[in-house]
matplotlib code that plots the C-alpha trace (Angstrom):
import matplotlib.pyplot as plt

x = [-46.5, -43.7, -42.1, -42.3, -40.5, -37.9, -37.1, -37.0, -34.4, -32.3, -32.1, -28.4, -28.2, -24.6, -23.4, -24.8, -23.4, -19.9, -19.8, -16.3, -16.6, -19.9, -21.1, -23.8, -25.7, -27.9, -30.5, -31.4, -34.7, -32.7, -30.1, -32.3, -35.7, -38.3, -36.8, -33.3, -32.3, -30.0, -32.2, -30.1, -32.7, -32.3, -28.6, -27.5, -28.7, -27.3, -23.9, -23.9, -24.7, -21.9, -19.5, -20.6, -20.0, -16.5, -15.8, -16.8, -14.0, -16.0, -14.8, -17.3, -17.7, -20.5, -22.0, -24.1, -26.4, -27.8, -25.3, -27.5, -30.5, -28.4, -26.9, -30.3, -31.7, -28.7, -28.9, -32.7, -33.5, -36.9, -36.7, -37.7, -34.3, -32.6, -33.7, -30.6, -27.4, -25.1, -27.4, -27.4, -23.6, -23.4, -25.7, -23.6, -20.5, -22.1, -23.9, -20.9, -19.0, -22.0, -22.5, -18.9, -19.0, -22.0, -20.5, -17.2, -19.2, -21.4, -18.7, -16.3, -18.7, -17.9, -14.1, -14.3, -12.3, -13.7, -12.4, -14.1, -13.9, -15.5, -15.7, -16.5, -17.3, -13.7, -12.6, -14.5, -14.4, -10.5, -9.0, -5.8, -7.9, -10.3, -7.3, -5.8, -9.2, -9.3, -5.8, -6.6, -9.9, -8.2, -5.5, -8.0, -9.9, -6.6, -6.0, -9.4, -11.0, -14.6, -14.6, -17.6, -18.2, -20.3, -20.1, -18.2, -21.3, -19.4, -17.5, -19.5, -22.9, -23.7, -25.6, -27.2, -28.7, -30.9, -32.9, -36.2, -36.1, -33.5, -32.0, -28.8, -25.6, -22.8, -21.2, -23.2, -25.9, -27.2, -25.7, -27.4, -25.3, -22.3, -22.5, -22.8, -19.7, -17.8, -18.9, -17.7, -14.4, -13.6, -15.1, -17.2, -19.5, -22.7, -24.5, -27.1, -29.3, -31.1, -34.2, -37.6, -39.6, -39.5, -38.0, -39.2, -43.0, -45.2, -49.0, -50.8, -52.9, -50.9, -51.2, -51.8, -48.6, -49.8, -47.2, -47.9, -50.2, -51.1, -48.8, -51.8, -52.4, -48.7, -46.7, -43.0, -41.1, -38.6, -36.3, -35.2, -33.2, -33.2, -34.1, -36.7, -38.4, -41.6, -39.9, -38.6, -42.2, -43.0, -40.5, -41.8, -40.1, -37.5, -38.2, -39.2, -36.2, -33.5, -32.3, -33.0, -36.1, -36.7, -35.5, -32.0, -32.0, -32.9, -30.1, -27.6, -28.8, -28.5, -24.8, -24.2, -25.8, -23.8, -20.6, -21.3, -22.5, -25.7, -27.8, -30.4, -33.0, -34.3, -35.9, -33.2, -35.6, -36.0, -34.0, -31.0, -31.6, -27.9, -27.6, -30.6, -29.4, -25.9, -27.2, -28.9, -32.4, -35.1, -35.1, -36.3, -35.7, -32.7, -31.2, -29.2, -25.8, -25.9, -22.3, -18.6, -17.4, -14.1, -11.4, -11.2, -14.3, -16.4, -15.0, -15.7, -19.3, -20.4, -18.0, -16.0, -16.8, -17.9, -16.2, -17.4, -19.6, -19.1, -21.7, -20.6, -21.8, -23.7, -20.5, -18.6, -21.6, -21.7, -18.0, -18.2, -21.2, -20.7, -17.0, -15.9, -13.4, -11.5, -13.1, -11.3, -11.5, -13.1, -16.1, -17.0, -19.9, -19.8, -18.5, -21.3, -19.2, -15.4, -12.9, -9.2, -6.8, -7.4, -10.8, -13.7, -16.1, -19.7, -20.1, -23.6, -25.3, -27.0, -30.2, -28.2, -28.4, -25.3, -23.9, -20.4, -17.8, -14.2, -10.9, -9.9, -6.4, -6.5, -8.4, -11.6, -9.8, -7.5, -10.1, -9.8, -6.0, -6.4, -6.4, -7.6, -9.6, -10.5, -8.6, -10.6, -9.2, -10.3, -13.9, -16.8, -20.2, -23.3, -26.3, -29.2, -32.7, -35.2]
y = [-62.0, -60.2, -59.1, -62.6, -64.0, -61.3, -62.2, -65.9, -65.1, -63.3, -66.3, -66.8, -70.5, -70.3, -68.1, -70.6, -73.6, -72.1, -70.4, -71.1, -69.7, -69.9, -68.7, -70.7, -69.2, -71.3, -69.6, -70.6, -72.1, -74.5, -75.5, -75.9, -77.3, -75.5, -76.8, -75.7, -79.2, -79.8, -80.4, -83.3, -84.3, -80.8, -80.4, -83.8, -83.2, -79.6, -80.9, -83.6, -81.0, -78.7, -81.6, -82.5, -78.9, -79.0, -82.4, -80.8, -78.3, -75.4, -73.4, -73.4, -71.3, -71.9, -69.1, -70.8, -69.4, -71.5, -71.3, -69.3, -71.6, -74.8, -73.4, -72.4, -75.9, -77.7, -75.6, -76.1, -72.4, -70.9, -68.5, -65.6, -65.9, -64.7, -61.1, -60.8, -60.1, -62.1, -65.1, -64.8, -64.7, -67.7, -69.7, -68.7, -70.0, -73.3, -73.6, -72.7, -75.8, -78.0, -76.5, -77.2, -80.7, -81.4, -80.0, -81.9, -85.1, -84.4, -83.2, -85.9, -88.5, -87.1, -86.8, -83.0, -81.0, -77.9, -74.8, -72.5, -68.7, -66.4, -62.8, -59.4, -56.1, -54.9, -57.7, -55.9, -52.2, -52.2, -52.5, -54.3, -56.9, -57.2, -58.0, -60.4, -62.2, -62.7, -64.2, -66.6, -67.7, -68.2, -70.3, -72.5, -73.0, -73.8, -76.6, -78.1, -76.9, -75.6, -72.5, -72.4, -68.8, -67.1, -64.0, -64.3, -63.7, -64.5, -61.2, -59.2, -57.8, -56.1, -59.0, -60.2, -56.7, -57.1, -59.9, -58.4, -55.7, -53.4, -51.0, -52.0, -49.9, -52.3, -53.3, -56.5, -57.3, -60.6, -63.5, -62.6, -59.5, -61.2, -63.8, -61.0, -59.3, -62.6, -62.9, -59.4, -59.9, -63.1, -61.8, -64.9, -65.7, -66.8, -66.3, -68.8, -67.9, -71.0, -70.4, -72.0, -70.4, -70.9, -67.5, -63.9, -64.0, -61.4, -60.9, -63.4, -60.6, -57.7, -54.4, -55.8, -55.4, -55.5, -56.3, -59.4, -60.9, -64.6, -67.1, -68.7, -65.5, -65.0, -66.4, -66.9, -64.1, -66.3, -63.6, -60.1, -57.9, -55.0, -54.6, -51.8, -49.9, -51.8, -55.1, -54.0, -53.2, -56.9, -58.1, -58.9, -58.3, -60.5, -64.2, -65.5, -67.9, -66.0, -62.4, -61.6, -61.7, -61.2, -57.6, -58.6, -61.2, -58.5, -56.4, -59.2, -60.1, -56.5, -56.4, -59.6, -58.1, -54.9, -56.9, -58.7, -62.0, -64.0, -64.4, -67.0, -67.2, -70.7, -73.3, -75.2, -77.9, -79.0, -82.2, -81.6, -77.8, -77.0, -79.5, -78.0, -74.4, -75.1, -77.2, -74.1, -75.2, -72.9, -72.8, -70.1, -66.4, -65.6, -62.1, -61.0, -59.4, -55.7, -54.4, -55.1, -53.2, -54.6, -54.4, -51.4, -49.9, -52.8, -52.5, -48.7, -49.2, -52.1, -53.2, -50.2, -48.7, -45.1, -42.8, -39.3, -37.3, -34.2, -32.2, -30.8, -27.8, -28.0, -27.4, -30.2, -32.5, -32.0, -32.5, -35.8, -37.2, -35.9, -35.2, -38.1, -35.7, -35.6, -33.7, -30.5, -29.1, -25.9, -28.0, -29.0, -27.0, -28.4, -31.3, -33.2, -35.6, -35.7, -38.1, -38.8, -39.2, -42.4, -42.9, -43.8, -40.8, -40.5, -37.7, -36.2, -33.5, -30.4, -32.4, -34.8, -37.8, -39.9, -39.8, -41.3, -42.6, -41.8, -42.3, -39.0, -37.6, -35.6, -35.2, -33.2, -30.4, -29.9, -29.7, -25.9, -26.3, -29.3, -28.8, -32.4, -34.0, -37.2, -38.3, -39.8, -43.3, -43.3, -42.3, -44.6, -43.2, -44.7, -45.4, -43.1, -44.5, -42.6]
z = [-109.7, -111.6, -108.3, -107.0, -110.1, -109.9, -106.2, -107.1, -109.7, -107.0, -104.7, -103.8, -104.5, -105.8, -102.9, -100.4, -102.2, -102.5, -99.0, -97.6, -94.1, -92.2, -88.8, -87.2, -84.2, -82.0, -79.7, -76.2, -77.4, -79.7, -77.1, -74.0, -73.1, -70.9, -67.6, -68.5, -69.7, -72.7, -75.9, -77.2, -79.8, -81.4, -81.0, -82.4, -86.0, -85.9, -84.7, -87.4, -90.0, -88.8, -88.9, -92.4, -93.5, -92.1, -93.7, -97.0, -96.7, -95.2, -92.2, -89.4, -86.3, -83.8, -81.7, -79.0, -76.4, -73.5, -70.7, -68.3, -69.0, -68.5, -65.3, -63.9, -64.7, -63.1, -60.0, -59.8, -59.7, -60.6, -63.6, -61.4, -59.6, -62.8, -62.0, -59.9, -61.9, -59.6, -59.9, -63.7, -63.7, -61.4, -63.7, -66.7, -64.9, -64.1, -67.5, -69.7, -68.5, -69.1, -72.5, -73.6, -72.1, -74.2, -77.4, -76.8, -76.6, -79.6, -81.9, -80.7, -82.0, -85.5, -84.9, -84.7, -82.1, -80.6, -78.7, -76.3, -77.1, -74.5, -75.5, -74.0, -75.6, -75.4, -77.7, -80.4, -79.4, -79.3, -82.8, -81.6, -79.6, -82.6, -84.9, -82.4, -82.1, -85.9, -86.0, -83.1, -84.7, -88.1, -86.4, -84.7, -88.0, -89.7, -87.1, -88.1, -84.8, -84.6, -82.3, -79.9, -79.2, -76.4, -74.4, -71.1, -69.0, -65.8, -66.0, -68.6, -67.8, -71.2, -72.6, -69.4, -68.7, -71.8, -70.3, -69.5, -72.1, -70.7, -73.3, -75.0, -75.0, -75.7, -79.0, -78.7, -76.2, -77.6, -79.4, -82.7, -83.0, -81.5, -84.3, -86.9, -85.5, -85.6, -89.2, -89.9, -88.2, -90.1, -93.4, -93.5, -96.4, -94.6, -91.3, -90.2, -87.2, -86.0, -83.9, -83.1, -85.9, -89.6, -90.3, -90.6, -90.8, -92.5, -92.8, -94.9, -96.4, -98.1, -96.4, -92.9, -90.9, -87.3, -84.7, -82.7, -85.4, -84.5, -86.2, -87.9, -89.9, -90.8, -93.6, -94.2, -96.0, -98.1, -99.5, -98.2, -100.6, -98.0, -94.4, -94.5, -91.6, -92.5, -92.0, -88.6, -87.5, -88.0, -85.5, -82.0, -78.7, -77.0, -76.6, -73.2, -72.9, -74.7, -74.8, -78.4, -80.6, -84.3, -84.0, -83.0, -85.8, -88.3, -87.0, -87.3, -90.8, -91.9, -90.7, -92.7, -95.8, -95.6, -95.2, -98.4, -96.9, -97.1, -93.9, -93.2, -90.3, -90.1, -87.8, -85.9, -85.1, -88.8, -89.7, -92.0, -92.0, -92.5, -95.4, -97.1, -96.7, -98.0, -100.9, -102.1, -101.2, -100.0, -96.2, -93.8, -94.7, -96.8, -96.8, -99.9, -99.8, -100.4, -99.8, -99.6, -96.6, -95.4, -92.7, -90.5, -92.1, -91.0, -87.5, -87.3, -88.5, -86.4, -83.6, -82.4, -79.0, -79.5, -77.0, -78.0, -80.3, -82.4, -84.4, -87.7, -89.7, -93.0, -95.1, -93.4, -93.7, -97.4, -97.7, -95.8, -97.6, -101.2, -101.4, -99.1, -97.6, -94.3, -91.5, -90.5, -86.9, -88.4, -89.5, -86.0, -84.7, -81.1, -79.1, -77.3, -75.4, -74.8, -76.3, -76.5, -79.3, -81.3, -79.8, -82.1, -82.3, -83.6, -86.2, -86.3, -88.4, -87.1, -86.3, -84.1, -86.5, -86.7, -90.2, -89.8, -87.3, -87.3, -85.4, -83.9, -84.5, -81.3, -78.0, -77.8, -75.9, -78.9, -81.7, -82.1, -82.7, -85.0, -88.8, -89.6, -86.9, -88.9, -92.0, -94.8, -94.4, -90.7, -91.5, -92.4, -93.6, -92.1, -94.3, -93.5, -93.7, -95.8]

ax = plt.figure().add_subplot(projection="3d")
ax.plot(x, y, z, "-o")
ax.set_aspect("equal")
plt.show()
């Protein structure tokens, strides 16, 4: 009971009420129906809520899935046809125009202008493009426009390849993480992931944390101060209609928390869900802010494309973690994958665990001649799980 009262006292009511910039992410199950049709009855109240947030002086960015599903439905294709990459990309090309047409109509009813922003991994993994993206998004918001963001599935395959459970290798491979990276880039205050469940569910009886537990025996976890390994075991696999499942939502929420923002996973099918959330009412699962990482450090930790890997000796490890020092070339034990000057490189300890990332001052072939391989201001330490 004491722990429950303590968590109740931690609920970020004021942070949600005062959130200036918010990122809203809609999953495929919220945007489309089982036959690939547009779920107007679910979208209309969400669009109305987003328009009300903007009218109240908040900055709103919408990250929306659903293009592939809409395209498949419009083309009359069976879901099994999506196993072929070219077919997925064709569906995305068709569906994206349908998606934007629907949003233009729905937001237009509230006098709100929208803009389409299609992104690829390179827009995040390259610092210059990442900075340009932020400036463009801020300009759109300044014009009173709501950006509608999605991955450019017609030319990028990183996200599409995750459908069916393939391993992820890109900066983002689902729109949950994409939304978190957009939040990070804009230094937004809140990330709301709208899905078809109430939030993160845990076992109704303490001590029972079996994966895949029936929903009838699960209960909502209302508040999460920290994403623990135990919480991650509760998450199920990818959803059947979308690309992400609860695992990717936890990853996105964790990025938001470490960037100093509030994250919420809530049911997008509940009426007035956005109004309730930003009025500070209890809705879904709320994740508390846990850090204040900013600027280039955020980019290094979450968005940058890693091009190489070095393993450091024990002395260099201690200097990095405890002394927060630069990394000298003499502290590199071995180079596991090559890189060029100004590439982002993974820095690992002797056991191969990634402890940091940094921007290299020189190419991997010049490490032995380099006194300082990574300067302190170009290194970010990564949190290690116990």
